[in-house]
N, C-alpha and C positions, 0 to 999 in steps of 0.2 A: 909584116910588122904590125899592121892594123889588126890582123887576125890574132897575133900574139897578145896585143894589148887588150883586146876584148876578152880573151880567155883569162887574162890576169884579173880583169875587173869582175868577171863572173866568179872566179875563185875567191876573190876578196869578199864579194857579196855573200857567198856561201859560208865563209868563215865567220863573217859578222852575224849572219842569221843564226849560226850554230851557237856562237857566244851569247847572243841574246836569249836564245831558247833554253840554254842550260841553267842559268839562274832562275828563270821563270819556272821551270819544271822541277827545280831542286830546292825550293824554299824549305829551310829547316830539314834538309835531306837526312840529317843524322837522327831524326826522331822517328819512333815507331808510329804506326798508324794508331790514331786515337780510338779508344774503346767506345766512346760516345761520339755522336755526330758533332761536327764543329761548323758553326755558322759564322762566317766572316764577310758576308756580302755587304754589310753596311757598318758604319762606325758604331751605331747603337747596338747592333747584334754582337759586334766584337767585344765591346765593353761589358754588356750584359752577360755574354758567355764566359768571359774571363772571370768576372766577379762571382758568378754562380758556381763555376768549377772550383775556384780557389776557396770559397767559403765552405764548400762541402769537402774540402781536402783532396780533391781530384787534381793534383798538380800535373799529373801526366797528360791531362787534357788541357789544363790552363796554359802549359808551355807552348802549345800550338798557336796561341794568340800573340806570341812574341816573335820579333824578327831576330833570329839567332844565327844568321848567315855569317856573322863576323867571328863566330866560334868554330873551331875545327869540328868536323862532323862526328868524330869519335867521342867528343866531349859534350856534344849538344844535349844529349839525354840527361846527363848528370847536372850540367850547369843550367839547363832549361828548367828542371825541377826546382833547383835552388833559387833561380832568379824569379820564377813565377811566385814562389812562396814569399820571397822578400818583397817583391812589388806589392803583393797583397797587403802586407803589414804597413808598408809606406803609405799606400792609398787610404787604408782604413784610418790611419793616425793623422795624416797631414792633408788629405785632399778629399773633401766631401763631393762626390760626383752625383750630379742630378741627371739621372737617365732620361728624364723628360726633355732635357735641353740638348741631348746628343743627337747629331744628324741621323736621320733614318733613311736617307736615300743612298743608293750605290755610288752616285757621283760625288757625294760629299759636299763640301762647301764650294759653291761656284766661284768664289773669289780665289780660292787656292785648292783645286781639286785633288792635290796629292797629299795634303795633310789636313788633319782635324785635331785641333788642340783642345784638351780636356781641362787644363788648368796649369798653374805654376806653383812650384814648391821652392821655398827659400832654403838655400844651403850655403852657410858661411858667407852671408851677405850677397850672394848671387842668386839669380832666379833660374830654376831648372824647369823648362817646359815639359809637360807630359803630353805627348802627341801620339796620334795614330797616323800610319802611313799607308798609302794605297800602293800595292805591289802586284806583280803578275805571278800567278800560280797555275801551272798546267793550262795555260791558254786563257785564263780568266783573271779578273782583278779582284783582289781580296784586301781586307783591311787588317793590319796588325799593329801592335805597339812598335813605334819606329826604333831603328837601330840606335840613334843617339840617346833615346830615352832608356832603352834596355842597358846601354853602357853605363848610365848614371845610377842604376838601381843599387849597385854595391855601395857606392858612396852615400846615397840616401839612407840605406839600411844601417850603415855605420853610425850615422847621426841620429836616426829616429827609430831604429829597430831594436828588438829585444835581444841583446847580446847573450844573455844567459840561456836563451832558448837554443843557441847553437851548440851548447855543451851537452844537451840531453840526447839520449838514444833516439834513433829514427822512429821508434814506435810511438813516441809522443807527438809526432807530426803527421801521423797517418789518419786521415779522415777527420771529420768534424761532427760535433753534436750541438745542435742549435747554434751553429755558426762559430763555435769555439773548438779549438784543437784540444787533444787530451792534456797537453802541458798547460794550457790556459785554464782548463777546469781544475787541474791540480793546483795551479797558482791561486785560483779563486777560493778553493777550499782552505789552503794554507792561510790565505789572507783573512778569511772569516774567522777561523779558529784563533789565529794569532792576534787579530784585532780584538776579539772578545776577551781573550786571556790578558792581553796587555792593558786593555781598558779597565778590567777589574783591578789589576795591580795599581794602575795610576789612580783609580778612584780611592783605593785604600790609602795610598800615600798622600793624596790631596786632603782627604778627610782627617787623617792623623795630623797633618800639618795645620789644618784649620782648627781642630780641637785644641792643639797646643797654643795657638794664638788666642783662641776664645777664652782659655783659662786665665789669661792675664787680666781680664775684665771682671767686674763685679756683677754685671748684668747677665742673667741666664738666657736672654733672648738670642744672643749670638751662638751660644752652645746648641740651642734648639735648631737654629737655622743651619748650622753645619751638619747636625744629625739629619735634618730634612733633605740634605743633598744626597743622601745615600739612595741610589737608584737613578734620579735625574742626572747626576754627575757622570754616570757611566756612559750614557748615550752620546754626548759630544765627543768623548775620547774615542768611542767605537766608530762614530761617523767619520772623524778626521782620519783615523788609521785606515778605515775601509777605502775612503777616496784616495788616499796616498798609495795604498798597496795596489789597488786595481789599476792605477795610472801606469805602473811599470809592466803590466801584462799586455799592453798594446791590444786591448780588446777592440772589436769593431765598434764603430761610432754609436750605433743604437744601444749596444750592451753597456758601453762606458757611460752613455747618457743615463741609462737606467740606474747604474750604481751611483752616479753623481746625484740624481734626484732622490734616491733612497737616503744618501748621506745628508742631503739638505733637509729632507723631511724629518730625519732623526734629530737634527739640530733644533728644528722648530718644535718638535714634540718635547724635547728635553727642556727647552726654555718654558714652554707652556706648563709642563709638569712641575717644574720648580716654582713657577709663579703660584700655582694652585697650592703647593705645599706651603709656600710662604704665607699665603692668605690664611690658611688653616692655623699655622703655628702662631702667627701674629695675633689673630683673633683670640685664640685660646690664651695666649700670654696676657693680653690686655684684660680680658675678662677675669682671669685668675687674680691679676694684680688689683683690679678694682674691687673684686669681691673680698679680698683680704684687707684692703685699706679702708673701705667704707662700711659703715654700720647701717646704711639705709638700703633695705632690700629692694625698694622700688627703684632706686638709682641703679642698682646692679642689674635688675631686669630690664631697665630702660637701655642701658649700654649693650646688654646681651641682644636685645631686639635690633638695635641699630647695626651692630656688627654682623648679625645674621643676614639682614637685608643687604647691607653694603657688600658683604662677602659674596652673596648670590649675584649681585650686579657685576662685580669685578670678575667673578668666575665665568659668567655668561659672556662678558666682553672678551675674556681670554680665549674661550672656545671659538668665538666668532673670528677674532683676529688670526688665531692659529689656522683655522679652516681656510680663511681667505689666503693666507700665505702659502698654504699647501696647494690650493687650487691654482694659484697664479703661476705655478710651474708649467702648466699645460697651456699651449698656445690657443687651443679651442676656447678655454674658459676666459683667457685674456681678451680674445676677440669679442666674446659675448659681453664682457664687462665694458669694453670700449663702445660697443653698440648701444648698451644701456645708458652709458654716460652721454653719448651723442644725442639720444632722445630723452634727455633728463626731464623735460617738461611733461611729456605724456607719461613716461614711466614713473616719475615721481607722483603724479596725480593718481595713477592706478595703484601703485604700491601704498600710497597714503590711505586711499579708500579701503583697500583690502586689509591693511594692517592696522586700521583704526582701533579695533577692539583690542588687539595685542598691545599696541602702543599705550592705550589708555590704561590697560591693566598694569603694564610696566611702570608707568608714571604713578599709578595708584600705590604700587608697592614702595616706590621711593618716598611718596608723600606719607605713607603709613609709618615708615621708619623715622621720619622727621617729626611729625605731629604726635605719633604714638597714642592713638586712642585705645589701642590694645597692645599688650606686650607679651612676650613669652613668659609663661607662668601665671598670667592673670586668670582669674576665675570669673567667667562671664555667663550670661544667660542669653542664648540666641534661639529665636523661634521656640520659646518655652523649654529649651534644653539647657541644663546647667552643666558646665564642664570647664576644663582647664586648657588654656592655649598651650599646645605642645610644640608646634612648629609654624614658622612664618616664612613663606617663600615669596617670590616676585609675583605669583599668580594666585595663590590660595593660602588659606590658613587651616591648620589641622587642629580640631578641638577634641580633646579627650573627654568624653561624657562620663558621668559618674559610674555608669555600669560597664565601663571599659570599651564602649563603642567609640569610633572615630568619625567625626563629622568633617567633611571637606567643604569648606565655605569659600566662595570667590572673594578675593581680597577687596574687591570694590564694594562688597556688602557692608564692610565696616566704615566706609566713607559715605554711603548713600542711605543706609537705613539705621534706625535706632536699635540699640542693644544695651543690656545691663552689664556694667563692669564692676564687679563687687570688690575689686582690689586695685582700683585705679590710683587713688592717692594713699589709701591705707587698707590693709586687709581686715581691720577690726570692724565687726558688724553687730547689729542688734537683731534679736529674734523674738517672736511672740508665740505664746501658747494660749489658745483660746478654748474656754470651757463654758458649758451651759449648766447653771446650778439653780437651785430653788431660792425663793425669796428669803427663806429662813436661814440661809447659809451665813456663817460667821466669817466675814471677809478678813478680819484681823487674824483669825486662826489660819486662813489660807496664806496670808503674808508670812506668818511665823513658820508654816510648813515649807514654803518656798525658800526661806532663809536657811532652814535646817538642811534642805536638799542640796542647796548650793555649797554650804559650808562642809557637809559631811560626805555627800555622795557624788559630787561632780567630777572627782578624779582629775582635777586640774583643767577641766574643760572651761570653767568659768574664769574670766579674767578679772573679776572683782570690781568692775567698773559700774555696773548697773544691775539693780533688781527691783522690780516694782510689781504690785498687783493692784489693778484698778477695775472698777465696774465700767465696762465699756458701753453697755447698753441695757436698758430695762425694757423687756418685752411684756406681753400680756400675761404670760405664765412663767417665764424664766428670766434669770439675769445672765448677761454675757460678761464673763470675767476674763480679763487678759493678763497673763503673766509675761512680763518683758525682761529678758536677760541679755547679757553681752558675752562675746567670745572674741578670741584673738584672730580667728580666720573663719572662713565659711565652713570648712570641714568640721572644726570643733563646734561651731554653732549648730550645725545639723545634729550632731550627736547630743549636744546639751539640750536642745529642744525636745528631742525624743525622750531623754532621761526625765526631764521635768514633767512632760506630759504623762509618762508612765507613773511617776511617783504621786502626782496630784490625783490621778484617777484612782490609785490605790487608797489614797487618803480619803477621798470622797466615798469610796465603796465601804469603808469602815463606819461611815456616818450616812446611812441610807436616807435619813430624813432631809439631807441636803441635796439629794439627787432630784432632778426634775421628775415630777409626776403630775397626773391629771386629777384635780379635785372635783367631786360632785357634791353640791350643797343645795339645801332647800330651806327657805325662810318663810314663816307665817306672818300675816299682817299684824301689826301691834294693836291691842284693845285699848279703848280710852279708860283712863284711870279715874274711879269715883272718889270724891273728896270724903274725908272722915266725918262721922256724925257731929262731932263737936265743932267742926268747921262750918256746918250748914247754918245759915242765919235762921232765926225763929220765923221770919216771914216765909222762908222757903219751906218750913215744916207745917204750914197751914195754921199757925198760931198768930192771932192778931195782937196788936199792942194791948198791953195791960192798961186798964183804966186806973 
């Protein structure tokens, strides 16, 4: 009896061992041998191997990282391919796995050596854990996605997966390029083209509606503002449609982040673009309005200078803010900014010293726009060069010299050094023509000739305010005669002075005796004059008095 019982125990032990060995040696027995090596020794190796195979479209290898023993063997190959693909989409969309935090030891977590949890995904108010399980395979322990996790893949995919992708032919799911399957690339292409086309249509509709509203007002500024939206208005529509379209493609998290940042950047660029357009349109509108309503050219030039400088200030601020918002998307730049703010004392001192010149130049430009010692269109003399102020920026002034050269002058020059502004308060000027003539010259005749020249030959250059001829200086051999005339602006004055000089020289050439020349004279000493005989007294003639 004892012998029979011992034999029964041995048989039971053999059966138990066989039953234990069969599942261990037959994990995913319905799958073919993988073409690529499969490393499942640690949780880290399993997660990395699955994601790597799934993102390159090798689902025949990725399915070996799943526990498929609950599926009949004849269906494991087909279902494993589908489940691996679906799990990839779910993880990419709902669970960001940090590989650096996944356990890298074969024993796993000492607290629970059978499981290693990667995270939790919410499904209909419940939490679905995503776990790895340690199982036996051919006499060794390997890590695979646990059976409960694999069983929940279909439900998770129904909630978060691309349902439209299931309708496409299998060729759209074979392989990946840059982490995207062919159907995703097709979706990206359709999204880009569709978003661009729809954005153009929406832009036209919005502009047409805006112009219809703008026509109800009497001011032309709103019409110009609506027209300025052509171009900048297209970008926000395109950015919104791009972000919305790509969200349905279940792109991998890095790729989706890229498209989101592109959309955000386009929104920032569109706003900055519209602000620049607004500044240009508003500045032009105000200058045109002032020029048409005021008769004071100096006032018009003053406003033009102010708007030019202020527009440059706001444009620079727009560029800086837009660049800051664009760079703040990147974590590295944000960390650098936080570090700079943390050391604001030292950084502020260093930046202040380094940017002292730039800040002073910027402030000089603002001060120049307020005080306006020089304005756009003013005619000035700088460093003996005469020219017209053509452009004023925040850092320099462009002076168009009379011979078409351009002088680039630092803006601080006009605040630190003296210069001549010939049209500061009024462009009207006086000009002198100086001649050397002989002492015998008839000055009244020169005055009459100057009057004739101005009345008959000036061709509108003389503004009829002033004409004089005076003897400015008497030298030892010549007289210095100055003819003073007036003109409406420096350009006319220059031409008028040249004309008067030519005509007076021609007038003197016809009278050569009035031209300066060197005289050579010789004078003899005067002889004493003898008195007449009748004037000589008798005593002087040697005759004595008569008796």
